[in-house]
C-alpha positions in Angstrom: 52.7 -89.5 50.0 49.0 -90.4 50.4 47.9 -92.7 47.6 44.5 -90.9 47.6 46.1 -87.5 47.0 45.1 -86.9 43.5 45.8 -83.1 43.4 48.6 -83.6 40.8 46.4 -85.5 38.3 46.3 -83.7 34.9 44.6 -86.2 32.7 41.7 -88.3 33.7 39.7 -91.1 31.9 36.2 -91.7 33.3 34.3 -94.8 32.3 30.5 -95.0 32.8 28.8 -98.3 32.6 25.4 -99.1 31.1 23.7 -99.7 34.4 24.9 -96.4 35.7 23.6 -94.5 32.7 20.2 -96.2 32.5 17.0 -94.8 33.9 13.5 -96.2 34.1 12.8 -95.1 30.5 16.2 -95.3 28.8 19.0 -92.7 29.4 18.9 -90.9 32.7 19.3 -87.3 31.5 19.6 -85.9 35.0 22.5 -88.2 35.7 24.3 -87.1 32.5 23.6 -83.4 33.4 25.3 -84.0 36.8 28.2 -85.8 35.1 28.6 -82.8 32.7 28.7 -80.4 35.6 31.4 -82.4 37.4 33.5 -82.7 34.2 33.1 -79.0 33.7 34.6 -78.3 37.1 37.5 -80.5 36.3 38.2 -78.7 33.0 38.0 -75.3 34.7 40.6 -76.6 37.2 42.9 -77.2 34.3 42.5 -81.0 34.0 41.9 -82.9 30.7 39.0 -85.4 30.7 38.2 -88.3 28.4 34.9 -90.2 28.8 34.5 -93.9 27.8 30.8 -94.7 27.7 28.8 -97.8 27.4 25.1 -97.8 26.8 24.6 -97.8 23.0 23.2 -101.3 22.9 21.2 -100.8 26.1 19.7 -97.6 24.7 18.8 -99.4 21.5 17.2 -102.2 23.5 15.1 -99.7 25.4 14.1 -97.8 22.2 12.9 -101.0 20.6 11.1 -102.1 23.7 13.0 -105.4 23.9 13.0 -107.5 27.1 16.7 -107.9 27.8 19.8 -108.2 25.7 19.3 -110.1 22.4 21.5 -113.2 21.9 22.0 -112.8 18.1 24.9 -110.6 17.0 23.1 -108.9 14.1 20.3 -107.9 16.5 22.8 -106.5 19.0 24.6 -104.6 16.1 21.2 -103.1 15.1 20.6 -102.1 18.7 24.0 -100.4 18.8 23.2 -98.5 15.6 19.9 -97.3 17.0 21.2 -96.5 20.5 24.5 -94.7 19.6 23.1 -91.5 18.2 20.6 -91.3 21.0 23.4 -91.7 23.5 25.6 -89.0 21.9 22.7 -86.6 21.4 22.1 -86.7 25.2 25.8 -86.2 26.0 26.0 -83.3 23.6 22.9 -81.6 24.9 24.0 -81.6 28.5 27.7 -80.8 28.0 26.8 -77.9 25.8 24.9 -76.3 28.7 28.3 -76.0 30.5 30.1 -74.7 27.4 31.9 -78.0 26.7 32.3 -79.3 23.1 32.2 -83.1 22.9 33.6 -85.4 20.2 32.5 -89.0 19.3 35.2 -91.6 18.9 34.1 -95.2 18.0 36.7 -97.9 18.2 37.3 -101.6 17.5 40.0 -103.9 18.8 41.8 -103.8 15.4 42.7 -100.1 16.1 44.7 -101.1 19.1 46.3 -104.1 17.5 47.7 -102.2 14.5 50.6 -100.0 15.5 49.9 -97.3 12.8 46.2 -96.9 13.7 47.1 -97.0 17.4 49.4 -94.0 16.9 46.9 -92.2 14.7 44.3 -92.6 17.4 46.7 -91.3 20.1 47.4 -88.2 17.9 43.7 -87.5 17.3 42.9 -87.6 21.0 45.9 -85.5 21.9 44.6 -82.9 19.3 41.1 -82.9 20.8 42.4 -82.4 24.3 44.6 -79.5 23.2 41.5 -77.9 21.8 39.7 -78.4 25.2 37.3 -80.8 23.7 36.0 -83.8 25.7 36.3 -87.0 23.6 33.5 -89.5 24.3 34.7 -93.0 23.3 32.7 -96.2 22.8 33.2 -99.5 21.1 31.9 -99.5 17.6 29.6 -102.5 18.2 27.7 -102.0 14.9 30.7 -103.0 12.8 32.8 -105.0 15.3 34.0 -108.3 13.9 34.4 -109.9 17.3 31.6 -111.2 19.6 30.0 -108.1 21.0 30.7 -107.7 24.7 33.7 -110.0 24.8 36.3 -107.7 23.2 36.3 -104.9 25.8 33.9 -106.3 28.5 31.3 -103.5 28.6 34.2 -101.1 27.8 36.2 -101.7 31.1 39.2 -102.9 29.2 38.7 -100.3 26.5 38.8 -97.5 29.1 42.1 -98.9 30.5 43.6 -99.2 27.0 42.6 -95.5 26.4 44.1 -94.5 29.7 47.3 -96.3 28.9 47.5 -95.0 25.4 47.2 -91.3 26.4 49.3 -91.5 29.5 46.5 -90.7 31.9 47.2 -90.1 35.6 43.9 -91.6 36.8 41.2 -94.0 35.5 37.8 -93.8 37.2 35.5 -96.7 36.5 31.9 -95.9 37.5 29.7 -98.9 37.9 26.7 -100.2 39.9 28.8 -101.6 42.8 30.4 -99.7 45.6 33.9 -101.3 45.5 35.9 -104.5 45.1 34.9 -106.9 47.9 36.9 -109.7 49.5 34.1 -112.0 48.3 30.9 -111.8 46.3 28.5 -109.5 48.3 25.5 -110.9 46.4 26.2 -114.3 48.0 27.9 -113.5 51.3 26.4 -110.9 53.6 29.7 -110.6 55.5 31.6 -109.5 52.4 33.8 -106.5 53.1 34.9 -103.7 50.7 38.7 -103.5 49.9 39.9 -99.9 50.2 43.3 -100.2 48.4 44.8 -102.9 46.2 48.6 -102.7 45.9 48.7 -105.7 43.5 46.2 -108.0 41.9 46.8 -111.4 43.5 45.3 -114.8 42.8 43.2 -114.4 45.9 41.7 -111.2 44.5 41.0 -112.8 41.2 39.2 -115.7 43.0 37.0 -113.2 44.9 35.9 -111.6 41.6 32.3 -112.3 40.5 30.8 -113.2 37.2 28.8 -111.3 34.6 27.2 -107.9 34.9 23.7 -106.5 34.8 20.7 -107.1 32.6 21.7 -104.4 30.0 25.5 -104.5 30.6 28.2 -107.1 30.0 30.9 -106.2 32.4 31.8 -108.2 35.5 34.4 -107.8 38.2 37.0 -109.8 36.3 36.9 -107.3 33.4 37.4 -104.5 35.9 40.4 -106.3 37.4 41.9 -106.8 33.9 41.4 -103.0 33.3 43.2 -102.4 36.6 46.2 -104.5 35.4 46.4 -102.5 32.1 46.3 -99.2 34.0 48.8 -100.4 36.5 51.3 -101.2 33.7 51.0 -97.7 32.5 51.7 -96.2 35.9 48.1 -95.1 36.2 46.0 -95.2 39.3 42.5 -96.7 39.0 39.5 -96.2 41.2 36.4 -98.4 41.0 33.3 -96.8 42.5 29.6 -96.6 42.4 28.6 -94.1 39.7 25.4 -93.2 41.6 27.3 -91.9 44.7 26.5 -88.2 45.0 29.1 -86.0 43.1 31.3 -89.1 43.0 33.9 -87.7 40.5 34.6 -84.5 42.4 34.9 -86.3 45.7 37.3 -88.9 44.3 39.5 -86.2 42.8 39.5 -84.3 46.0 41.0 -87.3 47.8 37.9 -88.7 49.6 38.1 -92.5 50.3 35.4 -93.8 47.9 35.5 -97.2 46.2 38.6 -99.2 45.7 42.0 -97.7 44.7 44.3 -99.9 42.5 47.9 -98.8 42.7 50.3 -98.7 39.8 52.7 -101.7 39.5 55.2 -100.6 36.8 55.4 -97.9 34.2 56.1 -99.3 30.7 56.8 -97.1 27.7 54.0 -96.5 25.3 55.5 -99.0 22.8 55.8 -101.6 25.5 52.2 -101.1 26.4 51.1 -101.5 22.8 53.0 -104.8 22.6 51.6 -106.0 25.9 48.0 -105.1 25.1 47.9 -106.3 21.5 46.2 -109.6 20.6 49.0 -112.0 19.6 49.0 -113.3 16.0 50.7 -116.6 17.1 53.1 -118.2 19.5 56.8 -118.8 19.4 57.8 -121.7 21.7 61.3 -121.2 23.0 63.6 -123.3 25.3 64.6 -122.5 28.8 68.0 -121.2 27.8 66.4 -118.6 25.5 63.9 -117.7 28.2 66.7 -117.0 30.7 68.5 -114.9 28.0 65.5 -112.6 27.2 64.9 -112.2 31.0 68.4 -110.9 31.2 67.6 -108.3 28.4 69.2 -110.3 25.6 67.8 -110.8 22.1 65.8 -113.8 21.1 67.8 -115.9 18.6 66.5 -118.6 16.2 68.7 -121.1 18.0 66.4 -120.8 21.0 63.2 -121.5 19.0 61.6 -124.9 19.5 58.4 -124.6 17.5 55.9 -122.1 16.0 52.1 -121.9 16.4 49.9 -119.9 14.1 50.6 -117.8 11.0 52.2 -114.3 11.3 54.4 -111.9 9.4 57.4 -109.7 10.5 56.3 -106.8 12.6 53.4 -108.6 14.3 53.0 -109.2 18.0 53.4 -112.8 19.1 53.5 -114.7 22.4 56.8 -116.2 23.7 55.6 -119.3 25.5 53.0 -118.0 27.9 55.4 -115.6 29.6 56.0 -112.6 27.3 54.9 -110.8 24.1 57.2 -109.6 21.4 57.4 -108.0 18.0 58.9 -110.6 15.7 61.4 -109.8 12.9 60.7 -113.1 11.2 57.5 -114.7 9.8 56.1 -118.0 11.0 57.2 -119.8 7.8 60.7 -118.4 8.2 60.9 -119.5 11.8 59.7 -123.0 11.0 62.6 -123.3 8.7 65.1 -121.6 11.0 64.1 -123.0 14.4 67.2 -124.2 16.3 69.7 -122.9 13.8 72.7 -120.6 14.5 72.5 -116.9 13.5 75.1 -117.4 10.7 72.8 -120.0 9.1 69.9 -117.4 9.2 71.9 -114.9 7.2 73.0 -117.5 4.7 69.4 -118.7 4.2 67.6 -115.3 4.3 70.4 -113.0 3.0 72.8 -110.6 4.6 70.3 -107.8 4.7 68.0 -109.6 7.0 68.2 -109.4 10.8 69.5 -112.6 12.4 67.5 -112.2 15.6 63.8 -113.1 16.2 63.2 -110.2 18.6 65.2 -107.4 20.1 65.2 -106.7 23.9 63.3 -103.5 23.5 60.5 -105.4 21.6 60.0 -108.0 24.3 57.6 -107.4 27.2 56.9 -109.9 30.0 53.3 -110.3 30.9 54.1 -110.2 34.6 56.8 -107.8 35.5 
C-alpha cells in the first residue's frame, strides 16, 4: 500500500504555526479564508478536522506594536490575552462563511498529565466532532505555569498530543519550511529534502535545526518530537509549508508534498497517556528488574534500588531512563520498601495493599 494514500483517513489534526498565519499587519485573513475553504471540503467529504493554532502571542505583539517577542513571562502572558480573542474572531468569521461552527479549546500541560482531565478533554472533543463542530485548540499561554513556548514548542507537541488523544489518522503540521532536510538548509545550499521518514534516527535528530521565527518558538526538534508522539499512536504525520497553494487538499489527495513520517507502533490510549505524561519522579531499578519488566512482568519492590523525587500512588514516574509507569506505591513507601520481598511489603503496608510497584499494563518503554 502507498504510504501517501490517505483516502482512508477519517480524522485529521492540522497545526498552523505563527509564521504561517502572520501577515504584514497581523493576521493574514486571506490565508485563514483559504484554510476554512479547504477544511470545509474535508468536512463535506465526511472527514473530521481539529485545528491546533499558534499565533495568540504573535497577534498580541503586533497589536501592541512591539518589536519582537518580549522576554518577560508576564508580558508574554499579556500578549496572549490580547491576541487570543483577535485570533479566534478571525477564525470564526471566515469559517462561518462556509457554514462551519468553531469551538475554542485552551489547554495547559496539566490537562494532559492528569488522567481525569485528560479523559474529560477527550470526551469533550469527541462530542464537538459528533456535532460537526471544528475545535480550534491553543495553549492557554495567559495562565500557563510553565515557561511559555517550552511546554509545547509553538504547539508542535500539543498538536501531536491531541492527535494521539483522539486517535487521529493523520497529523499535518504547517510551517514556514518545505520539509525536513538532511541538513540545515539555512547553512548548507546543498541540503536535500527528505520525502519519507520511516523512523526518527540519531542522524535525523542531528540534522534538525534550532529555534523558529521572530514571532514563533518552534524549531525542527519540536517537530520531530511531535512526529514521535504521533508515531506511537499509529498516526501518520506530514510536515509541509503552510503557504503552498491548497496544501491541505493536495496532501490528503496523496500528492508528495513535504515530509511524511510513518507510524512506528500503536499504543493503547492509556499507554500513550503514560508515555506522554511528565514524570513526577524516578524509580531506579536493578538490571534483573529491568529484564523482568521487558518480559512483561510486574515491577516488584525487591528490584528497586533507590527513589528520586516525591510522588503519590497513581502518578506517572520514570523507571531508570528506559520506561514510564504508573506507580502503586508512593516515594516514601518505596524508600522504606526498596529491595524487600513482596511478603514484607504486605506485612508493612497491610494485606489490602498491592505488593507490586507497577503492573505490566502500566509500564511503557520510551523506545519500543
